N, C-alpha and C positions, 0 to 999 in steps of 0.2 A: 391428793390432786391428780397424781398420775393415773390412779384407778378411775377417777371421775372422768378423765379424758376418753375412757373407753365408751362412755355414754355420750360422746360428742355428737353423733348423728341424731339422737333423741333430743338433745339440748338445742341443736340447730333447728329442728322441726318445731319444737315448742316455742322457741324464740321468734321464729318467723310467723307462727300463728298468732302470738300475742301482739307482735308489732303491727301486723296487718289489721288485727281487730281494733286496736286502740288508735291507730293513725287514720283508719278508714272513716271513723266517726266524724272527723273534721274535714273531710274531703268532699268535693262535689261529685256528681254522677260521672262527669267526663274525666275528671282527674283520677277517679278510682280505677280507671283502666290499667294504671301502672301497677296496681296491687297484684294482678295476675303474673306480671313479670317478676315481682318481688317473691311471690310464692314459688315460682319456677326456680329462681335462684336459690331459695332456701332448700328446696328438694335436691337440687344439683349439689349443693354443698354437703348435704347429709349423705348423698350417694357417694361422693368422693371420699368422705371420711369413713364410710362403711367399707369400701373397697380397700382403703389403706390399712384398715384394722384386720383384714383377713389373715388368719393364722394365729390370732391372739386368743388365748384361753384364760379366763379368770372368773371368779365368783365375787359378788359384791353384796353389801347390805345383809350381812349374816346369812349368806347363801341363798337369798331369795331371788337374786339376779344372776344368770349364767351367761357369760360372753363366750361363745364357742362357735364352731363352724356351722352348726345347725341354725343358731340364731342369726348369724351374719348372713347366711344364704337367704333366709326368708326376709330379712331386712332389705336385701337387694331386690327381692321380688316386690315387696310393698312399695319401695321407693321408685322402682321402675314404673309401676302402675300409676303412682302419684304424679310422676313426671309427665307421663302421657296425658293424664287427666288435667293437670294444671295448665298445660300448654293449650289443649283444646278448649278449656273453659274460658280462656281469654276472649274468644269470640262469643261464647255463650253468655258471658256476663257483661258484654259491651254496653256501656252507658246504663248499667243497672244501679239501683239505689241500695242493693243488698250484696254488693260484691265482697265487702270485707267479711260479712257473715258466711258467705259461701266458702271462701278460701280458708277461713279459720276452721270451719267444720271439716273440710277436706284434710287439713293438716293435723287437726286433733284426732281425726279418725285414723290417719296414718300413724300418728304417735301411739295410739292404743294398740294397733296391730304390731308395731315394732316392740312394744313392751311385752305383748303376749309371746312373741318369739323368744324373748330372753327370760321369761318367767320360769322360776324354778320352785315356786311355791303356789299352792292352790289359791291362797288369798289374793296375792298379787295378780295371778292369772285371771281370777274372776273380776277384779277391779279394772284391769286392762281391757277385758272383754266388754265391760259395761261402758268404758270411755269410748271405745270404737263404735259400739252399738248405738249409743245415744246420739252420737254425731251423725251416723248414717241414717237413723230414723228421721232426723230433721232434714237431711239432704234428700231423702226419698220423697218427702212431701214439700220440697222447696217451691214448686210451682203451685202456689195456693189457689190460683184461679182454675187449675186443671183438676176436674173431679177424679180422673184416673190416677193422678199423682197422689191425691189425698187418700184415695181408696187403697192404693198400693202401700203407702206409708202406714196406714192404720193396720192393715193386715200384717205388715212387717213388724210393727210395734207389738201387736197382740201376741203373735207367735213368738216373738223375741222374748217377751215377758215370761211366757210359759216355759220356753227353753231355759231361760236363766234360772227359773225356779227349780226345774228338774236338775239342772247342773249343780246348783247349790245344795239341793237335797242329797244328790249322789256324793258330793264332797263331804257333807256332814256324816254320812255313813262311813266313808273312808277314814275320816278323822276319829269317829267313835271307835272303830276297830283297831286303828294303829296308834292313836294318840298324837298325831302330828299332821301338819298340812304341807310339810316339806317333801317335794317329790323324791329326792335321794333317800330321805329317811323312810318314806313310805316303801320305797323299793327294798330297803333293808328289812322292814318289818311286814312285808306283804304276805308272809305266811300266816300272820294273824288274821288277815282278811280272807285268805284262801280257805282257811279252816272254818270260817264262820259263814253260815248261810246268808248273812247280810252282804257278803262280798258279791254274790250274784245280783242282788238288788242294786247295789252300787254300780255295777257294770252296766246294767240295763238303763239306769237313770243317766249315767254319764254318756252312754251311746246316744240316747235321745237328745240330751243337751247339745252335744257336739254335732250330732246329725243335722240339727237345724242350721248350725253355722256352716256346715259343709254342704248343705242342701241335698242331702241324701234322701231318697224315697223311703218311707212315707213322710219324712219331716220337711218336705219341699214345698208345701202348699202355698207359702208366701211368695216364693221366688218368681213364678211367671208374671203375676199381676204387678209385683214390685218392680221387676226389671222393665216391664212394658210401660208402666205409668211414670216411673222416675225420669227425670231429665237424662238424656243418653249418656252424658258425661258421668252422671252418678251411677247409672247402670254399669258403666265400664268399671268404676271403682268397686262396686259391689261384687260383680261377677269375677273380675280379675284379681281383686285384692282381698276383700273381706272374707271371701270363701276360703282363701289360703290360710287365713288366720285360724280357722277351725282345724285345718289339717296339721299345722305345726303344733298346735296345742294337743291334738289327739296323738301325734307322734310321741310327744314327751310323756303324756299321761298314760297311755295304754302300753307302749313299748318299754318305757323306762320304769314307770311307777308300778304298773299292774302286770308285770311280766309273768308272775305266778298264775295269773288268771287267763293266760293266753288262749287256752282251748275254748273258753267261753266267749271272749270277745272276738276271737278269730272266726268262729262259726257265724257269729252275728254279722261281721263285716263281709263274709262270703255271700250271704244272702243279700245284704244291702248293696254290695257292688254289682252283682248280677242284675238285680231288680232295677237299680237306678240307671245303669247304662241302657238296659233294654227299654224301660219305660220312657226315658228321655228321648231316645231316638225314634221310637214308634209314634209318640205323640207329636214330635216336631214335624213329622211328615205332613200332617194335616193343617199346619198353621199357615195363615195368610198374613199375619203380622210378622215382619222380619225380626223385630225385637223379641217378640214372644217365641219365635222359632229359635233365636239365639239363646233364649232363657232355657228352653227344654234341651237344646244342645249342650248347654252348660251343665245341666244335670247329668247328661251322659258322660261328659268329661270328668265330672266328680266321681262317677262310677269307675272310670278307668283308673284314676289316681288311687281310689280306695283298694284297688287290687294289691297295692303294696302291703296293706295290713293282712291280706290273705296269704300271699306267697311268703313274705317275711324272710327273704334271703338278702344278703348285702346288695346283690344286683337289683332286686325288686325295690328295695328302699332307695337306692340310687336313682332308679328309673322314676319312681313316684315323686321324689324331690325335684329331679330334673324337669318332670312334667309340669310342676307348679309354675316354674319360670316360663316354660314354653307357652303354657296356657295363658299366662299373664299378658304376653305380647299378642297372641292370637285373638283371644276373646276381648281383651281391652281395645285392641285396634278395630275389631269388628263392630263393637258398639259405638266407637267414635265415628266410623264410616256411616252407620245408621243415623247417628246424630247429624252428620253433614247433610244427609238426604232430608231429614226432618226440617232442618234449617232452610233448605232449598224450597221445599213444598210450602212452608209457612210464609216465607218472604215473597215467593212468586205467586202465591194464592192459586196454585194449580193442583190437579189431582185430588185425592181423597183427604180433605182437611180434617175430617173427624178422626181418621186413623192415618196420620201422616207417615207412619212407617209401614203402611200396607204394601204388599208385594207389587201391586200395580203401579205404585209410585216409583218403583225401580226400573220400569220399562225404559229401555234405551239409555240407561244411565251411562253406558260407555261413550255415548255421544254428548250427553248433557254435562256430565262431570267425569271426564276420563280418568283422572287420578283416583277419585273415590272408587270408581268401578274396578280399576286395576288393583288397588290395595285390598278392597273387599274380596276380590277373587283370590288373592294371595292368602288372606286370612281364612277363608272358608275351606280352601284346599289344604291348608296346613292343619286345620281342625280335623279334616277327613283323613289326614296322614299321607298326603302325596309326597313322594321323595323330594329331597333337597330343601325341605322345610323343617322347622323345629318340631312340628307335630309328628312328622315321620320318625325322626330320631327318638323322640320321647316314647312313641308307641313301640318302636323297634326294641328298645332296651327293656321296657316294661313287659311287653308280651313275650319276648324271648326269655325273660326271667321266669315266667310262669311255665313255659315249656321245659326249661332246664330243671325246674323244681318238680317235674312230673305232673303238673296241673295243665295238661294239654287241653282238657275240656274248657278250662277257664279262658285260655288263649283263643280257642276257637270261637267261643261266645263273643269275646271282645272284637275279634277280627270280623265276624259277621255283623256286629253292630256298627263297626266302622264302614263296612260296605253299604249298610243301609243309610248311614248318614250322608254318603256321597250322593244319594238321590236328591235329598232336599237342598243340599249345597249346590249341586249342578243345576237344579231348577232356578235358583236365585241367579246363577251366572247366565243362564239362558235368558231370563228376563232382562238382565243388564246389557247383553250383547246381541241377542238375536230377535228382539222385539222392537218395533219402531218407537222412538221417543214421543212423549206427549207434551213437549214443551221445548223451548229454545235452550241453547247452551248457556251455562252460567259459570262465572268465575268462582273458584273455591277460595274462601278466606285463608290467609296465611296461617293462622293458628291451627285450623283443621288440617291443612296440608302438612305442617311441621309435625303434628302429633301422629298423623297417619304414616308419614315417611319414617319416623322414629320407630314406631311399632313394626313396620315392614322390615326395617333394618335388623331389628331384634329377631324376627322370624327367620330371616335368611342367615344371620350370623350364627344362630344355633343350629341351622340346617347344614351350612357349608363348613363351619368350623366349630364342631361341638366339643372338641377335646377339653378346652379350659372350663367350659360349663359343666361337663361331665365330671371333671376332676373336682370342682367345687362341690358338686352334688355328692360325690363319693366321700369327700372329707366330712360333709354334713351327715351322711349315713353312718359313718364310723362312730359318731356320738351316740347313735341308737344301738349299735351292735355290742 
């Protein structure tokens, strides 16, 4: 029973999801609004339980589940994103007939991500991936009357099916060479894989499978259309949460299980990191859809985090892990802000209704929705790495680690990409504050305001007071060293 309490956060999320699903069936559209508050309370409870369990180390279920600093940190990331999303979704699902379905899917997706973070066995890892993936496939196409939502969901599902097959194929090769699916046991017998030509094939397949989850180029094809077509609250969950699921799994698999094959996968990640950050920033410059711009920006951010696999020092791993939490607040909040603008355009019937997140719809946002404009400014400047924000601290640690490791060229490429990103972020700020508004001022619904303020608080907390977050990230990195 004592060990089972270590899974209290997962139990809280699963219980909340089931309660919402089964009670929502018997409720009317108006009374279903309370389900959003119930989901938020469930996530808050899981968040408190996770923070309380920091510092605990244990393995469960015959070593398939590992409770350690790495899993706890990423649970914190996933729950922080789920909290912001669940709060903002209260307005999105207002008087909807499908509220219980939406929140259940969000909670089950979060549950899958949390199990991935604790997975110490390939079979459990794959099953948890699929739980999170199937829930997010449905969420991406939740707006059944929106062709873009259905198109994005279909692309996401098709690419996700291929990536799952590649991942499973790679796992089968690892199992065939080592005779086990346990990550610690594979680490002990990885020489069998390193001496076998099939080891290189396994690395290629696993990189392709995880590359899709992390949205690294060229495995990113689904991301821009899915992020743009999905409801903005779902885009926030995908970009800020689901992507980190791929990173925590890759940390365990490549750094812990496949350490003997490091020269092979490290070279691959070097290419992927440079290409991804450069491609994402270059293409983002030409986007007129804000959500699509944020999608390509998210690719670039994934490229920065992937630098941790290239540098592979304790400082680099700490920076990469710290970056995942910083990115969760920055990107999650930015998509919520875009969602608030989409809500404004669709309810006021002004601007470009065909593309409600078009850049022109952000004209004069500083006067129409001052809080949204202010928060969006904070998020995009944090993403660019402006000082006193979480993005600056994350880039400072990560880029400095590359310089200290003698990879100055990699740090220069990353810094140049950050400078390029400032162009399209500043362009958005110019539209919000320096162009005349095309409509009257409108009040911001409380759920959107609360979600935006929460994300903004996270950005500034990590920027002004990074020590505790860096300490947590350092403890998580020690699991990998």
